[in-house]
All heavy atoms as an XYZ file, in Angstrom:
930
protein
N     -29.196    -79.724     26.337
C     -27.892    -80.327     26.370
C     -26.858    -79.219     26.193
O     -26.910    -78.458     25.245
C     -27.780    -81.353     25.236
C     -26.533    -82.154     25.269
S     -26.729    -83.547     24.157
C     -25.130    -83.638     23.489
N     -25.944    -79.133     27.097
C     -24.940    -78.090     27.068
C     -23.614    -78.675     26.620
O     -23.201    -79.726     27.093
C     -24.811    -77.484     28.465
C     -24.117    -76.151     28.456
C     -24.224    -75.509     29.816
O     -25.339    -75.470     30.369
O     -23.184    -75.058     30.308
N     -22.965    -78.003     25.705
C     -21.687    -78.495     25.197
C     -20.566    -77.572     25.627
O     -20.763    -76.374     25.784
C     -21.715    -78.580     23.663
C     -22.647    -79.639     23.159
S     -22.431    -79.981     21.421
C     -20.771    -80.553     21.356
N     -19.400    -78.149     25.789
C     -18.214    -77.354     26.095
C     -17.304    -77.385     24.877
O     -17.350    -78.313     24.066
C     -17.466    -77.921     27.316
O     -17.110    -79.269     27.061
C     -18.344    -77.849     28.563
N     -16.482    -76.348     24.756
C     -15.621    -76.203     23.585
C     -14.194    -75.921     24.036
O     -13.962    -75.422     25.133
C     -16.120    -75.047     22.706
C     -17.496    -75.267     22.132
C     -18.631    -74.881     22.838
C     -17.650    -75.862     20.897
C     -19.898    -75.088     22.327
C     -18.916    -76.068     20.364
C     -20.023    -75.689     21.079
O     -21.262    -75.905     20.558
N     -13.253    -76.220     23.152
C     -11.873    -75.823     23.397
C     -11.385    -75.039     22.186
O     -11.816    -75.262     21.066
C     -10.968    -77.035     23.699
C     -10.775    -77.954     22.544
N     -11.665    -78.944     22.215
C      -9.779    -78.030     21.635
C     -11.237    -79.601     21.161
N     -10.098    -79.066     20.770
N     -10.506    -74.080     22.456
C     -10.032    -73.186     21.406
C      -8.730    -73.721     20.822
O      -7.825    -74.146     21.523
C      -9.804    -71.791     21.957
C      -9.341    -70.766     20.914
C      -9.230    -69.378     21.477
N     -10.498    -68.842     21.934
C     -11.401    -68.259     21.138
N     -11.177    -68.149     19.859
N     -12.519    -67.800     21.630
N      -8.669    -73.727     19.523
C      -7.453    -74.099     18.805
C      -7.228    -73.023     17.748
O      -7.897    -73.007     16.719
C      -7.618    -75.473     18.163
C      -6.324    -76.190     17.903
C      -6.597    -77.610     17.460
C      -5.530    -78.513     17.986
N      -5.701    -79.884     17.521
N      -6.322    -72.133     18.034
C      -6.111    -71.005     17.129
C      -7.318    -70.094     17.179
O      -7.726    -69.609     18.232
N      -7.914    -69.817     16.025
C      -9.089    -68.960     15.958
C     -10.397    -69.744     15.988
O     -11.471    -69.154     15.855
C      -9.048    -68.132     14.663
C      -7.915    -67.114     14.675
O      -7.494    -66.744     15.784
O      -7.466    -66.708     13.595
N     -10.327    -71.041     16.129
C     -11.518    -71.888     16.016
C     -11.881    -72.528     17.352
O     -11.018    -72.837     18.165
C     -11.299    -73.001     14.984
C     -11.005    -72.459     13.608
C      -9.702    -72.446     13.121
C     -12.014    -71.958     12.801
C      -9.413    -71.960     11.864
C     -11.729    -71.458     11.543
C     -10.438    -71.465     11.075
O     -10.163    -70.978      9.827
N     -13.179    -72.740     17.546
C     -13.688    -73.449     18.707
C     -14.135    -74.849     18.260
O     -14.918    -74.991     17.329
C     -14.879    -72.718     19.333
C     -14.573    -71.426     20.062
C     -15.877    -70.757     20.503
C     -13.693    -71.697     21.262
N     -13.630    -75.875     18.939
C     -13.987    -77.252     18.631
C     -14.759    -77.828     19.808
O     -14.389    -77.628     20.968
C     -12.731    -78.101     18.383
C     -11.999    -77.715     17.136
C     -10.894    -76.881     17.197
C     -12.410    -78.189     15.910
C     -10.205    -76.523     16.053
C     -11.729    -77.846     14.752
C     -10.622    -77.012     14.818
N     -15.830    -78.586     19.536
C     -16.585    -79.175     20.650
C     -15.780    -80.286     21.321
O     -15.004    -80.993     20.680
C     -17.843    -79.736     19.980
C     -17.474    -79.912     18.561
C     -16.431    -78.880     18.242
N     -15.944    -80.407     22.627
C     -15.290    -81.471     23.391
C     -16.168    -82.721     23.285
O     -17.122    -82.903     24.034
C     -15.120    -81.067     24.855
C     -14.148    -79.927     25.000
O     -13.185    -79.824     24.256
N     -14.410    -79.058     25.968
N     -15.857    -83.548     22.314
C     -16.603    -84.775     22.095
C     -15.738    -85.960     22.476
O     -14.527    -85.940     22.325
C     -17.003    -84.918     20.623
C     -17.880    -83.807     20.052
C     -18.111    -84.027     18.573
C     -19.200    -83.765     20.786
N     -16.368    -86.994     22.928
C     -15.626    -88.200     23.276
C     -16.566    -89.361     23.497
O     -17.735    -89.194     23.822
N     -16.040    -90.537     23.310
C     -16.798    -91.752     23.544
C     -16.259    -92.375     24.818
O     -15.058    -92.532     24.985
C     -16.646    -92.735     22.352
C     -17.394    -94.017     22.619
C     -17.119    -92.084     21.075
N     -17.155    -92.707     25.712
C     -16.724    -93.319     26.961
C     -16.313    -94.764     26.701
O     -16.973    -95.486     25.964
C     -17.851    -93.303     28.003
O     -18.976    -93.998     27.468
C     -18.245    -91.891     28.374
N     -15.209    -95.148     27.291
C     -14.705    -96.513     27.135
C     -15.450    -97.429     28.085
O     -15.511    -97.182     29.282
C     -13.207    -96.560     27.442
C     -12.351    -95.839     26.430
C     -12.350    -96.520     25.076
O     -12.395    -97.765     25.027
O     -12.307    -95.799     24.071
N     -16.023    -98.463     27.538
C     -16.727    -99.449     28.351
C     -15.929   -100.748     28.340
O     -15.075   -100.970     27.489
C     -18.120    -99.690     27.784
N     -16.236   -101.589     29.304
C     -15.556   -102.876     29.316
C     -16.009   -103.675     28.100
O     -17.204   -103.688     27.770
C     -15.887   -103.649     30.600
O     -17.304   -103.812     30.678
C     -15.388   -102.920     31.830
N     -15.080   -104.332     27.435
C     -15.452   -105.069     26.232
C     -16.373   -106.245     26.564
O     -16.180   -106.934     27.561
C     -14.122   -105.546     25.665
C     -13.144   -105.415     26.758
C     -13.662   -104.401     27.711
N     -17.382   -106.427     25.722
C     -18.341   -107.510     25.895
C     -18.025   -108.573     24.852
O     -17.856   -108.269     23.676
C     -19.780   -106.990     25.721
C     -20.116   -105.971     26.798
C     -20.774   -108.132     25.757
C     -21.466   -105.324     26.639
N     -17.955   -109.816     25.288
C     -17.703   -110.913     24.358
C     -18.967   -111.176     23.546
O     -20.025   -111.462     24.098
C     -17.290   -112.162     25.119
N     -18.837   -111.055     22.248
C     -19.967   -111.255     21.352
C     -19.664   -112.496     20.513
O     -18.586   -112.611     19.935
C     -20.176   -110.024     20.452
C     -20.480   -108.808     21.313
C     -21.291   -110.269     19.462
C     -20.445   -107.510     20.572
N     -20.614   -113.394     20.458
C     -20.430   -114.646     19.735
C     -20.879   -114.558     18.283
O     -21.006   -113.482     17.695
N     -21.158   -115.713     17.746
C     -21.510   -115.863     16.334
C     -22.745   -115.053     15.950
O     -22.731   -114.308     14.968
C     -21.752   -117.348     16.052
C     -22.297   -117.657     14.697
C     -22.586   -119.141     14.582
C     -23.212   -119.457     13.247
N     -23.493   -120.884     13.117
N     -23.817   -115.187     16.718
C     -25.068   -114.522     16.361
C     -24.986   -113.017     16.554
O     -25.575   -112.260     15.786
C     -26.222   -115.119     17.174
C     -26.372   -116.598     16.924
C     -26.005   -117.530     17.877
C     -26.859   -117.064     15.708
C     -26.129   -118.887     17.648
C     -26.980   -118.417     15.467
C     -26.610   -119.320     16.431
O     -26.723   -120.660     16.189
N     -24.252   -112.570     17.539
C     -24.042   -111.138     17.728
C     -23.260   -110.517     16.583
O     -23.575   -109.423     16.120
N     -22.241   -111.240     16.123
C     -21.450   -110.731     14.990
C     -22.274   -110.733     13.698
O     -22.149   -109.808     12.879
C     -20.184   -111.566     14.808
C     -19.202   -111.441     15.967
S     -18.695   -109.747     16.306
C     -17.708   -109.415     14.870
N     -23.099   -111.745     13.506
C     -23.971   -111.762     12.330
C     -24.953   -110.603     12.364
O     -25.226   -109.966     11.340
C     -24.715   -113.092     12.236
C     -23.885   -114.300     11.831
C     -24.693   -115.581     11.993
C     -23.399   -114.169     10.403
N     -25.492   -110.312     13.553
C     -26.412   -109.186     13.709
C     -25.705   -107.863     13.432
O     -26.257   -106.971     12.788
C     -26.995   -109.189     15.127
C     -27.907   -108.032     15.436
C     -29.182   -108.093     14.674
N     -30.079   -107.031     15.119
C     -31.287   -106.861     14.659
N     -31.773   -107.671     13.753
N     -32.023   -105.877     15.096
N     -24.463   -107.741     13.903
C     -23.684   -106.527     13.677
C     -23.460   -106.291     12.187
O     -23.638   -105.180     11.684
C     -22.345   -106.639     14.405
C     -21.482   -105.419     14.321
C     -20.218   -105.624     15.133
C     -19.337   -104.399     15.092
N     -18.122   -104.585     15.898
N     -23.101   -107.339     11.472
C     -22.889   -107.240     10.025
C     -24.190   -106.888      9.317
O     -24.209   -106.062      8.395
C     -22.323   -108.554      9.471
O     -21.122   -108.860     10.163
C     -22.046   -108.455      7.987
N     -25.280   -107.505      9.747
C     -26.588   -107.221      9.146
C     -26.971   -105.756      9.326
O     -27.422   -105.103      8.378
C     -27.642   -108.132      9.768
C     -29.048   -107.830      9.332
C     -29.491   -108.167      8.059
C     -29.945   -107.208     10.198
C     -30.786   -107.896      7.663
C     -31.239   -106.934      9.809
C     -31.657   -107.280      8.540
O     -32.942   -107.003      8.148
N     -26.800   -105.243     10.543
C     -27.128   -103.835     10.789
C     -26.221   -102.908      9.990
O     -26.674   -101.898      9.454
C     -27.017   -103.517     12.284
C     -28.053   -104.152     13.197
C     -27.734   -103.827     14.649
C     -29.449   -103.694     12.835
N     -24.939   -103.235      9.916
C     -23.972   -102.411      9.200
C     -24.331   -102.321      7.718
O     -24.256   -101.252      7.119
C     -22.572   -102.991      9.378
C     -21.535   -102.350      8.527
C     -20.974   -102.853      7.394
C     -20.928   -101.064      8.706
N     -20.064   -101.976      6.869
C     -20.010   -100.866      7.663
C     -21.073   -100.074      9.667
C     -19.252    -99.724      7.553
C     -20.309    -98.935      9.542
C     -19.403    -98.774      8.501
N     -24.743   -103.443      7.122
C     -25.028   -103.467      5.686
C     -26.408   -102.931      5.338
O     -26.583   -102.321      4.281
C     -24.900   -104.900      5.158
C     -23.475   -105.404      5.162
C     -23.371   -106.865      4.771
O     -24.418   -107.537      4.609
O     -22.226   -107.342      4.640
N     -27.415   -103.150      6.198
C     -28.787   -102.815      5.844
C     -29.336   -101.577      6.541
O     -30.240   -100.939      6.022
C     -29.699   -104.010      6.145
C     -29.338   -105.194      5.290
O     -29.469   -105.158      4.082
N     -28.852   -106.253      5.921
N     -28.841   -101.259      7.715
C     -29.316   -100.100      8.471
C     -28.123    -99.298      8.991
O     -27.900    -99.216     10.203
C     -30.191   -100.555      9.646
C     -31.411   -101.329      9.220
C     -31.427   -102.718      9.266
C     -32.544   -100.675      8.755
C     -32.546   -103.434      8.862
C     -33.665   -101.376      8.361
C     -33.652   -102.758      8.419
O     -34.759   -103.454      8.019
N     -27.337    -98.692      8.099
C     -26.121    -98.012      8.554
C     -26.391    -96.839      9.492
O     -25.605    -96.592     10.414
C     -25.458    -97.553      7.254
C     -26.535    -97.548      6.242
C     -27.519    -98.594      6.658
N     -27.491    -96.125      9.308
C     -27.785    -94.992     10.201
C     -28.112    -95.464     11.605
O     -27.664    -94.876     12.595
C     -28.942    -94.159      9.647
C     -28.569    -93.454      8.368
O     -27.399    -93.233      8.095
N     -29.567    -93.115      7.571
N     -28.906    -96.515     11.704
C     -29.259    -97.064     13.008
C     -28.032    -97.653     13.695
O     -27.821    -97.465     14.885
C     -30.359    -98.116     12.843
C     -30.985    -98.545     14.127
C     -31.316    -97.747     15.182
C     -31.338    -99.864     14.507
N     -31.865    -98.502     16.193
C     -31.895    -99.806     15.799
C     -31.254   -101.097     13.879
C     -32.350   -100.918     16.466
C     -31.721   -102.203     14.552
C     -32.253   -102.104     15.823
N     -27.202    -98.342     12.906
C     -25.954    -98.912     13.430
C     -25.066    -97.808     14.004
O     -24.571    -97.915     15.119
C     -25.226    -99.664     12.315
C     -23.860   -100.149     12.695
C     -23.694   -101.375     13.332
C     -22.723    -99.391     12.423
C     -22.437   -101.836     13.687
C     -21.465    -99.837     12.783
C     -21.332   -101.056     13.408
O     -20.082   -101.502     13.766
N     -24.881    -96.738     13.255
C     -24.029    -95.631     13.694
C     -24.607    -94.957     14.932
O     -23.875    -94.632     15.866
C     -23.861    -94.608     12.563
O     -23.356    -95.281     11.409
C     -22.910    -93.500     12.953
N     -25.917    -94.765     14.941
C     -26.569    -94.142     16.093
C     -26.381    -94.982     17.354
O     -26.052    -94.450     18.420
C     -28.051    -93.962     15.802
O     -28.740    -93.549     16.945
N     -26.571    -96.293     17.231
C     -26.397    -97.172     18.390
C     -24.941    -97.208     18.842
O     -24.652    -97.256     20.034
C     -26.885    -98.579     18.060
C     -28.382    -98.676     17.957
S     -28.932   -100.334     17.576
C     -28.574   -101.158     19.113
N     -24.037    -97.178     17.893
C     -22.622    -97.217     18.235
C     -22.202    -95.937     18.959
O     -21.480    -95.981     19.957
C     -21.775    -97.407     16.972
C     -20.307    -97.639     17.261
S     -19.343    -97.944     15.793
C     -19.475    -96.395     14.944
N     -22.673    -94.785     18.488
C     -22.290    -93.513     19.090
C     -22.909    -93.313     20.472
O     -22.318    -92.648     21.321
C     -22.670    -92.354     18.177
C     -21.842    -92.237     16.892
C     -22.386    -91.127     16.021
C     -20.376    -92.008     17.215
N     -24.079    -93.880     20.695
C     -24.710    -93.753     22.005
C     -24.256    -94.839     22.973
O     -24.617    -94.804     24.146
C     -26.247    -93.790     21.889
O     -26.634    -95.013     21.251
C     -26.765    -92.598     21.120
N     -23.491    -95.809     22.480
C     -22.963    -96.859     23.337
C     -23.929    -98.001     23.594
O     -23.728    -98.784     24.514
N     -24.975    -98.097     22.792
C     -25.981    -99.143     22.993
C     -25.759   -100.365     22.100
O     -26.435   -101.376     22.277
C     -27.375    -98.581     22.724
C     -27.779    -97.489     23.680
C     -29.128    -96.942     23.331
C     -29.504    -95.794     24.267
N     -30.786    -95.207     23.893
N     -24.830   -100.290     21.171
C     -24.647   -101.372     20.206
C     -24.173   -102.656     20.874
O     -24.730   -103.727     20.629
C     -23.666   -100.962     19.106
C     -23.416   -102.009     18.027
C     -24.691   -102.288     17.250
C     -22.320   -101.553     17.090
N     -23.171   -102.576     21.728
C     -22.642   -103.784     22.360
C     -23.694   -104.477     23.218
O     -23.786   -105.707     23.212
C     -21.413   -103.455     23.209
C     -20.198   -103.137     22.360
O     -20.170   -103.556     21.186
O     -19.274   -102.470     22.868
N     -24.484   -103.712     23.929
C     -25.530   -104.309     24.760
C     -26.590   -104.979     23.887
O     -27.068   -106.062     24.202
C     -26.176   -103.245     25.655
C     -27.177   -103.803     26.628
C     -26.567   -104.805     27.587
O     -25.422   -104.683     27.996
N     -27.340   -105.805     27.940
N     -26.955   -104.349     22.777
C     -27.923   -104.927     21.844
C     -27.398   -106.248     21.281
O     -28.128   -107.240     21.225
C     -28.207   -103.931     20.714
C     -29.047   -104.490     19.611
N     -30.390   -104.738     19.763
C     -28.719   -104.867     18.352
C     -30.865   -105.238     18.626
N     -29.866   -105.318     17.769
N     -26.130   -106.264     20.881
C     -25.539   -107.481     20.326
C     -25.461   -108.586     21.372
O     -25.674   -109.769     21.059
C     -24.157   -107.178     19.753
C     -24.124   -106.191     18.591
C     -22.696   -105.919     18.171
C     -24.944   -106.683     17.425
N     -25.180   -108.227     22.603
C     -25.136   -109.216     23.687
C     -26.527   -109.808     23.929
O     -26.668   -111.014     24.145
C     -24.586   -108.559     24.956
C     -24.452   -109.489     26.113
C     -23.398   -110.534     25.854
C     -23.221   -111.396     27.090
N     -22.358   -112.521     26.869
N     -27.557   -108.968     23.878
C     -28.927   -109.462     24.050
C     -29.319   -110.412     22.923
O     -29.950   -111.444     23.165
C     -29.906   -108.287     24.104
C     -29.825   -107.482     25.367
C     -30.674   -106.228     25.320
O     -31.475   -106.072     24.363
O     -30.549   -105.410     26.233
N     -28.945   -110.077     21.695
C     -29.230   -110.949     20.559
C     -28.513   -112.279     20.741
O     -29.084   -113.352     20.496
C     -28.817   -110.276     19.225
C     -29.719   -109.084     18.928
C     -28.826   -111.263     18.073
C     -31.150   -109.426     18.596
N     -27.259   -112.239     21.176
C     -26.471   -113.465     21.372
C     -27.099   -114.370     22.417
O     -27.272   -115.569     22.176
C     -25.040   -113.096     21.772
C     -24.133   -114.270     22.001
C     -23.811   -115.026     20.745
O     -23.783   -114.419     19.658
O     -23.597   -116.240     20.841
N     -27.463   -113.821     23.566
C     -28.045   -114.665     24.617
C     -29.419   -115.180     24.211
O     -29.743   -116.344     24.469
C     -28.138   -113.907     25.957
O     -28.832   -112.673     25.753
C     -26.775   -113.638     26.531
N     -30.219   -114.357     23.551
C     -31.537   -114.808     23.085
C     -31.401   -115.920     22.057
O     -32.157   -116.899     22.085
C     -32.318   -113.652     22.473
O     -32.551   -112.649     23.412
N     -30.439   -115.784     21.163
C     -30.237   -116.809     20.133
C     -29.767   -118.120     20.756
O     -30.240   -119.201     20.366
C     -29.221   -116.321     19.103
N     -28.864   -118.057     21.719
C     -28.395   -119.279     22.386
C     -29.538   -119.967     23.123
O     -29.679   -121.194     23.056
C     -27.257   -118.952     23.362
C     -25.968   -118.543     22.701
C     -25.327   -119.675     21.918
O     -25.586   -120.840     22.137
N     -24.486   -119.304     20.973
N     -30.355   -119.193     23.828
C     -31.491   -119.765     24.545
C     -32.490   -120.383     23.576
O     -33.044   -121.457     23.837
C     -32.172   -118.703     25.399
C     -31.353   -118.255     26.586
C     -31.949   -117.059     27.290
O     -33.036   -116.577     26.882
O     -31.323   -116.582     28.257
N     -32.715   -119.716     22.461
C     -33.655   -120.228     21.474
C     -33.147   -121.536     20.865
O     -33.933   -122.469     20.658
C     -33.883   -119.175     20.387
C     -35.060   -119.411     19.521
S     -35.287   -117.973     18.455
C     -36.893   -118.322     17.807
N     -31.854   -121.606     20.595
C     -31.274   -122.842     20.060
C     -31.432   -123.980     21.067
O     -31.759   -125.109     20.697
C     -29.796   -122.652     19.736
C     -29.504   -121.908     18.464
S     -29.915   -122.804     16.980
C     -28.618   -124.015     16.936
N     -31.203   -123.692     22.338
C     -31.307   -124.714     23.372
C     -32.733   -125.226     23.552
O     -32.923   -126.367     23.953
C     -30.780   -124.179     24.702
C     -29.286   -123.980     24.721
C     -28.792   -123.292     25.982
O     -29.618   -123.023     26.882
O     -27.586   -123.027     26.054
N     -33.724   -124.409     23.264
C     -35.107   -124.865     23.392
C     -35.642   -125.476     22.101
O     -36.503   -126.354     22.150
C     -36.029   -123.713     23.826
O     -35.952   -122.659     22.874
C     -35.658   -123.215     25.199
N     -35.144   -125.020     20.962
C     -35.650   -125.520     19.684
C     -35.207   -126.952     19.382
O     -36.001   -127.746     18.870
C     -35.199   -124.608     18.536
C     -36.041   -123.397     18.251
C     -35.397   -122.543     17.178
C     -37.431   -123.778     17.833
N     -33.974   -127.288     19.681
C     -33.462   -128.616     19.320
C     -34.246   -129.725     20.026
O     -34.653   -130.688     19.372
C     -31.947   -128.695     19.543
C     -31.249   -127.811     18.506
C     -31.447   -130.128     19.442
C     -29.768   -127.764     18.600
N     -34.522   -129.641     21.342
C     -35.345   -130.700     21.942
C     -36.764   -130.769     21.366
O     -37.326   -131.854     21.210
C     -35.384   -130.334     23.425
C     -34.174   -129.516     23.640
C     -33.959   -128.770     22.369
N     -37.346   -129.612     21.036
C     -38.680   -129.621     20.432
C     -38.653   -130.287     19.065
O     -39.558   -131.063     18.726
C     -39.215   -128.192     20.310
C     -39.616   -127.578     21.619
C     -40.129   -126.171     21.422
C     -40.465   -125.526     22.748
N     -40.906   -124.128     22.589
N     -37.631   -129.976     18.271
C     -37.505   -130.610     16.961
C     -37.234   -132.102     17.100
O     -37.700   -132.901     16.287
C     -36.392   -129.936     16.150
C     -36.695   -128.540     15.635
C     -35.439   -127.903     15.053
C     -37.788   -128.584     14.591
N     -36.495   -132.468     18.121
C     -36.191   -133.884     18.362
C     -37.457   -134.654     18.738
O     -37.599   -135.823     18.376
C     -35.130   -134.011     19.442
C     -34.404   -135.332     19.568
C     -33.802   -135.744     18.228
C     -33.321   -135.252     20.610
N     -38.375   -134.002     19.448
C     -39.648   -134.650     19.757
C     -40.498   -134.808     18.504
O     -41.156   -135.827     18.312
C     -40.429   -133.847     20.794
C     -39.891   -133.969     22.188
C     -40.682   -133.120     23.165
O     -41.489   -132.276     22.771
N     -40.440   -133.336     24.446
N     -40.477   -133.792     17.665
C     -41.293   -133.833     16.449
C     -40.707   -134.794     15.421
O     -41.441   -135.510     14.744
C     -41.391   -132.426     15.856
C     -42.380   -132.306     14.729
C     -42.574   -130.867     14.314
C     -43.621   -130.771     13.222
N     -43.841   -129.396     12.813
N     -39.390   -134.810     15.285
C     -38.689   -135.688     14.341
C     -37.708   -136.555     15.126
O     -36.547   -136.190     15.269
C     -37.924   -134.867     13.293
C     -38.773   -133.858     12.566
C     -38.649   -132.497     12.845
C     -39.699   -134.257     11.615
C     -39.425   -131.560     12.186
C     -40.480   -133.325     10.951
C     -40.337   -131.988     11.239
O     -41.109   -131.060     10.591
N     -38.153   -137.700     15.641
C     -37.270   -138.522     16.471
C     -36.056   -139.029     15.695
O     -36.133   -139.329     14.505
C     -38.153   -139.678     16.921
C     -39.483   -139.477     16.326
C     -39.473   -138.262     15.496
N     -34.958   -139.131     16.402
C     -33.703   -139.573     15.796
C     -33.666   -141.100     15.703
O     -34.265   -141.789     16.528
C     -32.532   -139.072     16.622
N     -32.955   -141.626     14.717
C     -32.779   -143.076     14.654
C     -31.926   -143.565     15.822
O     -31.277   -142.776     16.503
C     -32.072   -143.300     13.317
C     -31.512   -141.996     12.933
C     -32.329   -140.942     13.607
N     -31.944   -144.866     16.044
C     -31.207   -145.453     17.159
C     -29.712   -145.216     16.970
O     -29.133   -145.594     15.950
C     -31.507   -146.947     17.253
C     -30.921   -147.559     18.499
O     -30.652   -146.806     19.460
O     -30.730   -148.791     18.521
N     -29.103   -144.598     17.964
C     -27.683   -144.256     17.889
C     -26.807   -145.503     17.913
O     -25.767   -145.556     17.264
C     -27.315   -143.333     19.047
C     -25.907   -142.800     18.990
C     -25.671   -141.845     20.148
C     -24.285   -141.273     20.114
N     -24.056   -140.351     21.218
N     -27.225   -146.534     18.645
C     -26.416   -147.754     18.765
C     -26.381   -148.541     17.456
O     -25.375   -149.173     17.133
C     -26.960   -148.625     19.880
N     -27.466   -148.485     16.678
C     -27.530   -149.268     15.434
C     -26.807   -148.582     14.282
O     -26.082   -149.220     13.529
C     -28.984   -149.535     15.047
C     -29.672   -150.503     15.959
C     -31.081   -150.762     15.483
C     -31.793   -151.715     16.433
N     -33.176   -151.939     16.029
N     -27.062   -147.301     14.125
C     -26.455   -146.585     12.991
C     -26.056   -145.181     13.436
O     -26.860   -144.253     13.425
C     -27.444   -146.522     11.824
C     -26.775   -146.135     10.521
O     -25.561   -145.848     10.534
O     -27.468   -146.124      9.488
N     -24.800   -145.038     13.808
C     -24.322   -143.757     14.331
C     -24.298   -142.669     13.269
O     -24.576   -141.508     13.557
C     -22.934   -143.925     14.928
C     -22.920   -144.719     16.204
C     -21.538   -144.838     16.796
O     -20.556   -144.457     16.168
N     -21.450   -145.374     18.007
N     -23.960   -143.032     12.047
C     -23.884   -142.017     10.993
C     -25.253   -141.421     10.681
O     -25.371   -140.216     10.449
C     -23.246   -142.602      9.735
C     -21.757   -142.913      9.850
C     -21.248   -143.519      8.552
C     -20.966   -141.679     10.199
N     -26.292   -142.251     10.663
C     -27.638   -141.718     10.446
C     -28.045   -140.807     11.598
O     -28.681   -139.772     11.393
C     -28.650   -142.861     10.314
C     -28.732   -143.446      8.944
C     -29.894   -144.409      8.868
C     -29.975   -145.010      7.483
N     -31.073   -145.976      7.382
N     -27.670   -141.209     12.820
C     -28.001   -140.400     13.983
C     -27.313   -139.039     13.909
O     -27.931   -138.006     14.150
C     -27.604   -141.128     15.264
C     -27.966   -140.379     16.505
C     -29.162   -140.373     17.135
C     -27.119   -139.496     17.240
N     -29.128   -139.551     18.228
C     -27.874   -138.996     18.327
C     -25.804   -139.083     17.106
C     -27.355   -138.105     19.245
C     -25.287   -138.198     18.034
C     -26.063   -137.719     19.085
N     -26.029   -139.044     13.566
C     -25.269   -137.787     13.454
C     -25.840   -136.918     12.347
O     -26.010   -135.706     12.514
C     -23.769   -138.069     13.218
C     -23.030   -136.802     12.833
C     -23.146   -138.698     14.448
N     -26.160   -137.515     11.198
C     -26.741   -136.750     10.088
C     -28.081   -136.152     10.497
O     -28.385   -134.989     10.172
C     -26.898   -137.638      8.867
N     -28.885   -136.916     11.214
C     -30.188   -136.421     11.661
C     -30.025   -135.262     12.641
O     -30.718   -134.241     12.531
C     -30.972   -137.568     12.311
C     -32.344   -137.180     12.733
N     -33.373   -137.023     11.831
C     -32.856   -136.892     13.956
C     -34.464   -136.671     12.486
N     -34.172   -136.579     13.779
N     -29.131   -135.394     13.595
C     -28.907   -134.328     14.575
C     -28.341   -133.076     13.909
O     -28.704   -131.950     14.274
C     -27.981   -134.806     15.695
C     -28.571   -135.913     16.548
S     -30.160   -135.499     17.267
C     -29.680   -134.335     18.510
N     -27.467   -133.250     12.934
C     -26.936   -132.095     12.198
C     -28.039   -131.386     11.423
O     -28.060   -130.148     11.356
C     -25.823   -132.522     11.251
C     -24.531   -132.791     11.962
O     -24.333   -132.364     13.096
N     -23.634   -133.520     11.317
N     -28.957   -132.138     10.842
C     -30.047   -131.496     10.103
C     -30.986   -130.756     11.063
O     -31.482   -129.674     10.741
C     -30.813   -132.515      9.267
O     -31.520   -133.405     10.094
N     -31.215   -131.327     12.254
C     -32.035   -130.616     13.243
C     -31.352   -129.334     13.706
O     -32.008   -128.305     13.888
C     -32.329   -131.517     14.438
C     -33.248   -132.719     14.205
C     -33.473   -133.461     15.508
C     -34.559   -132.318     13.587
N     -30.041   -129.381     13.886
C     -29.299   -128.174     14.268
C     -29.371   -127.117     13.180
O     -29.504   -125.920     13.469
C     -27.846   -128.518     14.551
O     -27.750   -129.347     15.669
N     -29.299   -127.548     11.925
C     -29.386   -126.604     10.809
C     -30.769   -125.966     10.744
O     -30.896   -124.759     10.484
C     -29.055   -127.308      9.503
N     -31.806   -126.758     10.983
C     -33.167   -126.216     10.988
C     -33.326   -125.194     12.112
O     -33.863   -124.095     11.906
C     -34.198   -127.355     11.129
C     -34.230   -128.223      9.871
C     -35.589   -126.801     11.414
C     -35.013   -129.507     10.030
N     -32.860   -125.548     13.306
C     -32.970   -124.639     14.449
C     -32.186   -123.354     14.198
O     -32.658   -122.247     14.511
C     -32.470   -125.334     15.716
N     -31.000   -123.474     13.628
C     -30.193   -122.287     13.360
C     -30.851   -121.394     12.320
O     -30.814   -120.170     12.435
C     -28.798   -122.692     12.900
C     -27.890   -121.505     12.745
C     -26.429   -121.884     12.620
O     -26.035   -122.923     13.179
O     -25.708   -121.123     11.969
N     -31.479   -121.986     11.320
C     -32.171   -121.187     10.306
C     -33.335   -120.417     10.928
O     -33.574   -119.255     10.595
C     -32.669   -122.097      9.185
C     -33.222   -121.362      8.007
C     -32.203   -120.518      7.281
O     -31.024   -120.897      7.226
O     -32.584   -119.443      6.758
N     -34.042   -121.050     11.854
C     -35.142   -120.365     12.546
C     -34.605   -119.207     13.375
O     -35.157   -118.101     13.349
C     -35.919   -121.370     13.423
C     -36.669   -122.368     12.543
C     -36.880   -120.643     14.351
C     -37.262   -123.537     13.301
N     -33.517   -119.429     14.090
C     -32.924   -118.378     14.917
C     -32.452   -117.218     14.050
O     -32.703   -116.045     14.370
C     -31.763   -118.946     15.757
C     -30.942   -117.836     16.379
C     -32.289   -119.872     16.831
N     -31.800   -117.527     12.953
C     -31.299   -116.456     12.077
C     -32.447   -115.654     11.487
O     -32.383   -114.423     11.409
C     -30.448   -117.050     10.959
C     -29.106   -117.631     11.370
C     -28.413   -118.288     10.182
C     -28.219   -116.584     11.980
N     -33.516   -116.337     11.091
C     -34.660   -115.639     10.488
C     -35.392   -114.769     11.492
O     -35.755   -113.634     11.199
C     -35.629   -116.669      9.881
O     -34.916   -117.468      8.938
C     -36.782   -115.993      9.186
N     -35.619   -115.308     12.693
C     -36.453   -114.588     13.655
C     -35.701   -113.562     14.495
O     -36.280   -112.561     14.894
C     -37.145   -115.593     14.579
C     -38.174   -116.411     13.862
C     -38.945   -117.346     14.784
O     -38.758   -117.240     16.010
O     -39.704   -118.162     14.268
N     -34.431   -113.803     14.783
C     -33.707   -112.883     15.668
C     -32.673   -112.031     14.946
O     -32.665   -110.813     15.089
C     -32.998   -113.673     16.776
C     -33.855   -114.195     17.904
C     -33.009   -114.988     18.879
C     -34.551   -113.070     18.616
N     -31.809   -112.667     14.212
C     -30.662   -111.957     13.663
C     -31.046   -111.078     12.483
O     -30.677   -109.900     12.419
C     -29.549   -112.955     13.271
C     -28.382   -112.247     12.628
C     -29.090   -113.740     14.493
N     -31.783   -111.621     11.542
C     -32.110   -110.884     10.319
C     -33.514   -110.319     10.361
O     -34.220   -110.276      9.371
C     -31.940   -111.779      9.093
C     -30.547   -112.337      8.954
C     -30.338   -113.680      8.661
C     -29.443   -111.537      9.122
C     -29.066   -114.194      8.531
C     -28.159   -112.036      9.002
C     -27.989   -113.373      8.698
O     -26.723   -113.880      8.569
N     -33.941   -109.854     11.502
C     -35.288   -109.311     11.625
C     -35.233   -107.926     12.239
O     -34.505   -107.606     13.082
C     -36.142   -110.233     12.484
C     -37.590   -109.867     12.447
O     -38.005   -108.927     11.792
N     -38.384   -110.614     13.159
């Protein structure tokens, strides 16, 4: 790897720079992953950020988490059927919210915090 330098007075400074990439929209799971890496693996986080791989990694985590949520909820619904929505809407909503919470906990454990 060859580096170029510029002179400032009596000193030579390396010509370093980060290439600007188009911003990637990162959702909830990508931001949670970013915070997790920042707090628990600061060296890896910094390395990925400096090489420009962090945004792509976060985007992959986000899409994987969304896909996993979309597949987990129907599977959980088959395993734990919901009560009749027409008879008791509040029980149905509570049941669906609990299934969403279970699916989200699985996604966070397996993808985001792993």
